[in-house]
N, C-alpha and C positions, 0 to 999 in steps of 0.2 A: 734413274734413267742412265743407262750405260751408253754413252755416246759412240764408243767403239762398236758395240754390238748393233746399234742402229745403223752405223755407217756400213757395217758389213752386210746387214739385211737389205739396205738400199742398193749396194753394188751387186748383191746376189739377184735381187728382183729386176733391177733395171740395167745393169751394167755400167751405171754412172758412178764415178769416184766422188764421193763427197768429202770434204775436209772437216774435221771436228770442230774448226773455227768458222764454219759455214753459217750464215745468218739463218738457215732453215732450222737449225737446232733451236734457235730462239722461238721460232713458231712451234715446234715440238713442245718446249716448256710452256708456252702459253696454252697450247692445246690440253696439256696435262693439267694445268691450273684450272682451266674452265671445266674439264671433265670432272676433276675432283670436286669442285663447288656444286656442280649439277647432280653429281651422285649423292653428295651429302643432303642436298635439298630432297632428293627423291626418297632418300632413306627416311628422312624425317617425316614426310609425308605418308609413307608406307607404314611406319611405325604408329603414327596417329591413327591411320585407318584401321590397322590391326587391333589397336586398343578398344577403338570405337566398336568393332566388330565382335571382339571377345566380350564386351560389356553387354552387347545385345544378346549374344548366344548365353551368357550367365543369366540374363533377365528372362530369356525364354526357358531356361532350365536345362540348356544343351551342355553347359560347362560347370564344374564345381564353382562354389562360391569361394573367392579369395578373402583372405583377412583385409579388414578395412584399410590397414596401412598400404597394402600391395595394390589395392584396387584404384585405377586411374579415375580422376574426377571427370564426369561427363556432364553434358548439359541436362538441365532438368526434363523430364517428359512433357510433352504437349499436353495442355488440358483436354480433356475428353478422348484421350487416346484408347482405343479398344484393345482387344487381345493382340498380343505379339507387338504391342507398341505402335500399332498404326492408327492414324487419325481417320475419322470418317471420309475426308477428302482424299486420303491415300487409298482407302478402300475403293471409293468411286474411281479413282484413276487406275487402280488395279483391274477393276471389272471393265472398264472401257478398254484397256490394253488387252484383256482376255477376249473381248468381243472382236476387236480389230483382228487379232491373230487368228480367231476361229474364222472370220469372214475372208481373210487372206488365203487360209489353208483351202477353204471351199472353192475360192476362185482359181486357185493352182490346180486343184483336182478337177474341177470343171473343164479348165483349158486343156489339161492333160488328156481328159477323156474325149474332148472334142477333136484334138489332134490325133488321138489313137484311132478314131472312127475314119478319118481321112485317109 
């Protein structure tokens, strides 16, 4: 963090002169620390999600298989899982979601047709 650059930026944007010893720079440092911690946490979550997605893609045959040493350890597959790793409950939920989306689309189309006739 270059305090002189920040000081110039504040002056350019607001016309307010800020001294480099101003307590506002403590807030800037605190903001940087919080942001850095948050970014690290989000990157760790993104990395874990990416590895899980890559493992699912490999299981489905979409990606080449890595050597065992490079492959991340994932949770064991649920018993009774069907094709593509979905459990019967997940298939039912997927079917229900498809029906709801189809009903919503028909409702929107019906409403649009009704409004078009007016």
